[in-house]
C-alpha positions as CSV (number, residue, x, y, z in Angstrom):
1,X,-0.3,0.1,0.1
2,X,1.4,3.8,-0.8
3,X,1.1,6.2,1.4
4,X,0.1,9.6,0.7
5,X,1.6,12.5,1.2
6,X,-1.4,13.5,3.9
7,X,-0.7,9.7,5.3
8,X,2.9,10.8,6.2
9,X,2.4,14.2,7.6
10,X,-0.5,12.6,10.1
11,X,2.1,9.6,10.9
12,X,4.8,12.4,11.4
13,X,2.1,14.9,13.8
14,X,1.1,11.6,15.8
15,X,4.4,9.3,16.3
16,X,6.2,11.7,18.6
17,X,3.4,11.4,21.3
18,X,3.0,7.4,20.8
19,X,7.0,7.3,20.8
20,X,7.6,8.9,24.1
21,X,8.4,5.6,26.2
22,X,7.9,2.3,23.6
23,X,9.3,0.0,27.0
24,X,6.1,1.6,28.9
25,X,3.5,2.0,26.4
26,X,1.4,-0.5,23.6
27,X,-1.1,2.1,22.0
28,X,-3.5,0.1,20.3
29,X,-6.6,-0.6,19.0
30,X,-10.0,-2.8,17.9
31,X,-9.7,-2.8,14.8
32,X,-13.4,-3.3,14.2
33,X,-14.2,0.4,15.7
34,X,-12.1,1.3,13.0
35,X,-14.1,-0.6,9.6
36,X,-14.3,-4.4,8.6
37,X,-11.8,-3.3,5.7
38,X,-8.1,-4.6,7.2
39,X,-6.9,-2.4,4.8
40,X,-8.6,0.7,6.0
41,X,-7.5,-0.2,9.2
42,X,-4.0,-0.4,8.3
43,X,-4.0,3.0,6.7
44,X,-6.0,4.6,10.1
45,X,-3.2,3.1,11.9
46,X,-0.3,3.9,10.0
47,X,-1.6,7.8,10.8
48,X,-1.3,7.8,14.5
49,X,1.7,5.7,14.8
50,X,-0.3,2.6,16.3
51,X,1.8,-0.7,16.0
52,X,-0.9,-3.4,18.1
53,X,-4.1,-4.2,17.4
54,X,-6.9,-6.8,19.1
55,X,-8.6,-8.8,16.3
56,X,-12.5,-8.9,16.9
57,X,-14.1,-8.9,13.6
58,X,-12.5,-9.0,10.4
59,X,-14.3,-9.0,6.8
60,X,-17.9,-8.1,8.2
61,X,-17.2,-11.6,10.8
62,X,-16.1,-13.1,13.9
63,X,-12.6,-13.8,13.6
64,X,-13.4,-17.4,15.1
65,X,-16.1,-17.8,12.0
66,X,-13.5,-16.5,9.6
67,X,-11.0,-19.7,7.3
68,X,-8.0,-21.0,8.9
69,X,-6.9,-19.0,5.4
70,X,-8.3,-15.7,5.9
71,X,-6.6,-15.5,8.7
72,X,-3.4,-16.3,7.3
73,X,-4.1,-13.4,4.5
74,X,-4.9,-11.1,7.6
75,X,-0.8,-11.7,9.1
76,X,0.2,-11.6,6.3
77,X,-2.0,-7.9,6.0
78,X,-0.3,-7.1,9.3
79,X,3.2,-8.5,8.3
80,X,3.2,-6.1,5.5
81,X,2.4,-2.6,7.9
82,X,4.6,-3.6,11.1
83,X,1.1,-4.4,13.2
84,X,1.6,-7.1,15.8
85,X,-1.6,-8.5,16.8
86,X,-1.7,-8.0,20.9
87,X,-4.9,-10.5,21.3
88,X,-7.4,-12.4,20.0
89,X,-10.6,-11.6,20.7
90,X,-13.3,-13.8,21.3
91,X,-16.3,-14.2,22.3
92,X,-15.4,-17.8,24.8
93,X,-17.6,-18.6,27.4
94,X,-20.1,-14.9,26.6
95,X,-23.6,-16.8,26.8
96,X,-25.7,-17.6,29.6
97,X,-24.2,-20.2,32.0
98,X,-25.2,-23.8,30.4
99,X,-27.2,-25.8,32.7
100,X,-25.7,-29.8,34.1
101,X,-28.1,-31.2,31.7
102,X,-27.7,-33.0,27.8
103,X,-28.7,-30.0,26.5
104,X,-26.3,-27.4,28.9
105,X,-23.8,-30.3,28.1
106,X,-23.6,-29.8,24.5
107,X,-24.0,-25.8,24.6
108,X,-20.7,-26.1,26.6
109,X,-19.2,-28.6,24.2
110,X,-19.7,-25.7,21.3
111,X,-17.9,-23.6,23.6
112,X,-14.5,-26.1,24.1
113,X,-15.1,-26.4,20.5
114,X,-14.9,-22.4,19.9
115,X,-11.7,-22.1,22.1
116,X,-9.3,-24.7,20.0
117,X,-10.5,-22.7,17.0
118,X,-9.2,-19.9,19.1
119,X,-6.1,-20.6,19.6
120,X,-5.8,-22.2,15.9
121,X,-6.4,-18.6,14.8
122,X,-4.6,-16.9,17.7
123,X,-1.5,-19.8,16.9
124,X,-1.5,-17.9,12.8
125,X,-1.9,-14.3,14.3
126,X,1.1,-14.7,16.6
127,X,-0.3,-14.4,19.6
128,X,-0.8,-15.7,23.0
129,X,-3.3,-14.3,24.5
130,X,-6.8,-14.7,24.0
131,X,-10.1,-12.3,25.1
132,X,-12.4,-14.7,27.1
133,X,-15.5,-14.1,29.6
134,X,-16.7,-15.6,32.6
135,X,-20.9,-16.3,31.3
136,X,-23.9,-13.4,30.8
137,X,-27.2,-13.0,32.5
138,X,-29.9,-11.1,31.1
139,X,-30.7,-7.7,31.2
140,X,-33.4,-7.7,33.7
141,X,-32.1,-10.2,36.1
142,X,-28.8,-10.0,38.3
143,X,-26.5,-12.9,39.2
144,X,-27.1,-15.8,40.9
145,X,-23.9,-16.1,43.7
146,X,-24.6,-20.2,43.4
147,X,-23.7,-20.2,40.4
148,X,-20.0,-18.7,41.1
149,X,-18.1,-22.5,42.2
150,X,-19.5,-23.5,39.1
151,X,-18.3,-20.7,37.4
152,X,-15.5,-20.3,38.5
153,X,-14.4,-24.4,37.6
154,X,-15.2,-23.8,34.1
155,X,-13.1,-20.8,33.9
156,X,-10.0,-22.7,35.3
157,X,-10.4,-25.6,33.5
158,X,-10.6,-23.2,30.5
159,X,-6.8,-21.7,31.9
160,X,-6.0,-25.7,31.9
161,X,-6.8,-26.4,28.4
162,X,-5.3,-22.8,27.2
163,X,-2.0,-23.1,29.5
164,X,-1.7,-26.7,27.9
165,X,-0.9,-25.0,24.6
166,X,0.9,-22.4,25.1
167,X,-1.7,-19.6,25.9
168,X,-2.8,-16.8,28.3
169,X,-7.1,-15.9,28.8
170,X,-7.3,-12.8,28.9
171,X,-11.3,-12.5,30.4
172,X,-12.7,-9.2,30.6
173,X,-15.2,-7.4,32.9
174,X,-17.8,-7.1,30.9
175,X,-22.0,-5.3,31.6
176,X,-24.1,-8.4,32.2
177,X,-21.8,-10.6,32.8
178,X,-21.0,-13.0,36.2
179,X,-17.1,-10.3,36.3
180,X,-18.0,-7.4,35.2
181,X,-17.4,-4.9,38.9
182,X,-14.0,-4.7,40.4
183,X,-14.9,-6.7,43.0
184,X,-16.2,-9.6,41.1
185,X,-13.2,-9.5,39.3
186,X,-10.6,-9.4,41.9
187,X,-13.0,-12.5,43.5
188,X,-12.0,-14.2,40.0
189,X,-8.5,-13.9,40.2
190,X,-8.4,-14.9,43.7
191,X,-10.4,-18.5,43.1
192,X,-8.1,-19.0,39.6
193,X,-5.2,-18.7,40.5
194,X,-3.3,-20.2,37.7
195,X,-1.4,-17.9,35.4
196,X,-2.4,-18.8,32.0
197,X,-5.7,-16.6,33.5
198,X,-5.3,-12.9,33.9
199,X,-7.6,-10.0,32.5
200,X,-8.9,-8.1,29.4
201,X,-9.0,-4.9,32.8
202,X,-11.8,-3.0,31.0
203,X,-12.6,0.3,33.8
204,X,-14.9,1.9,31.5
205,X,-17.5,-1.3,31.8
206,X,-16.8,-1.4,35.8
207,X,-17.5,2.2,35.7
208,X,-21.0,1.1,34.2
209,X,-21.7,-0.8,37.8
210,X,-21.6,2.6,39.5
211,X,-18.4,2.1,40.9
212,X,-15.4,4.5,41.4
213,X,-13.3,2.7,39.6
214,X,-10.1,4.6,39.9
215,X,-8.4,4.9,41.7
216,X,-10.7,2.5,44.0
217,X,-11.9,-0.2,41.8
218,X,-8.5,-0.5,40.1
219,X,-6.4,-0.7,44.1
220,X,-8.5,-4.5,44.4
221,X,-7.3,-6.0,41.0
222,X,-3.5,-7.8,40.8
223,X,-1.5,-5.5,38.1
224,X,0.3,-8.4,37.7
225,X,-2.8,-10.9,36.4
226,X,-3.7,-8.0,33.8
227,X,-2.6,-8.7,30.0
228,X,-4.6,-6.5,27.7
229,X,-6.3,-3.2,29.1
230,X,-8.8,-1.6,27.4
231,X,-9.4,2.8,27.1
232,X,-12.2,4.5,25.9
233,X,-14.5,7.2,28.3
234,X,-18.4,7.7,29.5
235,X,-20.5,10.2,31.3
236,X,-23.7,9.6,32.8
237,X,-26.6,10.8,31.2
238,X,-29.6,13.1,32.7
239,X,-31.1,9.4,33.4
240,X,-28.2,8.7,35.5
241,X,-26.9,5.7,32.8
242,X,-23.6,5.5,31.3
243,X,-23.0,6.0,28.2
244,X,-20.1,6.4,25.7
245,X,-18.4,9.2,24.8
246,X,-15.3,10.6,22.8
247,X,-11.5,10.2,25.3
248,X,-11.8,13.2,27.7
249,X,-15.0,14.4,27.3
250,X,-16.8,12.4,30.0
251,X,-15.2,11.1,33.7
252,X,-12.6,8.6,33.3
253,X,-9.9,9.1,34.8
254,X,-7.1,7.8,31.9
255,X,-4.5,9.8,32.6
256,X,-4.0,8.0,36.4
257,X,-5.4,4.8,35.2
258,X,-2.8,4.6,32.8
259,X,0.5,6.4,35.3
260,X,-0.9,3.5,37.4
261,X,-0.7,0.8,35.3
262,X,2.8,1.7,34.5
263,X,4.0,2.3,38.1
264,X,2.8,-1.3,38.5
265,X,5.3,-2.0,36.0
266,X,2.2,-2.9,33.5
267,X,3.9,-3.8,30.1
268,X,1.2,-5.0,27.6
269,X,-1.3,-3.3,25.3
270,X,-3.1,-0.2,26.0
271,X,-6.0,-1.1,23.3
272,X,-8.7,1.6,22.4
273,X,-11.6,0.2,22.4
274,X,-14.0,3.4,21.1
275,X,-18.0,2.4,21.3
276,X,-19.2,5.3,21.3
277,X,-21.2,6.3,18.5
278,X,-21.0,9.2,16.1
279,X,-23.3,10.8,13.2
280,X,-20.1,10.7,11.1
281,X,-19.1,6.5,11.6
282,X,-16.7,4.8,12.9
283,X,-13.6,5.8,11.7
284,X,-14.4,9.5,13.0
285,X,-15.6,8.2,16.2
286,X,-12.4,6.1,16.6
287,X,-10.4,9.4,15.3
288,X,-11.6,12.2,17.4
289,X,-11.0,9.0,21.0
290,X,-7.6,8.3,19.8
291,X,-6.8,11.9,19.0
292,X,-8.1,12.1,22.9
293,X,-7.0,9.7,24.1
294,X,-3.0,10.9,21.8
295,X,-3.6,13.9,24.8
296,X,-3.8,11.7,28.0
297,X,-0.8,9.5,27.2
298,X,1.1,13.0,26.8
299,X,0.3,13.8,30.4
300,X,1.3,10.5,31.2
């Protein structure tokens, strides 16, 4: 791909911000928040001097639904442009907890198959980190405290399977999951001390619970077990509900969070996961948020 003069100027303008200390910051982005076309993605990433990509959807499908040959094609594109896959994002265990019945065992078998396929694709993409979850409940439901022992058992088994093949699971705290708040996240880490299990720490998701995620929520976590971090911003609407917004326009203390991670010795990816919607489209939303994130990085 040949860069235009505008591409080079934008790259030159952005690069000094992200190159402040490459040993400390691996700034990246969740690629489908830019576009499903990887060629569009690499152009965007070059604008901002980004080298780390979290892969979720690509070419209109979840990566775990793409044939292996398409993942090899994606790897070739990334290699050509000096982009490294930081994490392969999957929907593993982002399902209701299967009951202990024949139908539930069938549902669980599908999840194990999903994990196996994810490890194949992660190998192709050159990463050992796979984003996962810890089961979900309905929007009008509350988590069942009695379910946690079995959830921990299944997550423990998932970590065992991943470890046997040289992978790490970066489990994300997410809305309406049994692991959503920082308290639930810390409890999971305590219950499953396997070094093959860590976090995709998403402070903004935790903020949806109403807790003060930084610094209070972050203090509950073991930074050594954070394998990936999602960054963006949120604010509360007039009705008190959390809504996503451009980085720098909300309540999230991204500067403080990044500083605390660096101080704790965190050396993995800091991934912009934009989420907020712009009437001008996904690329505009991601560009606006990345610009805000770079301003936060300048203050770290």
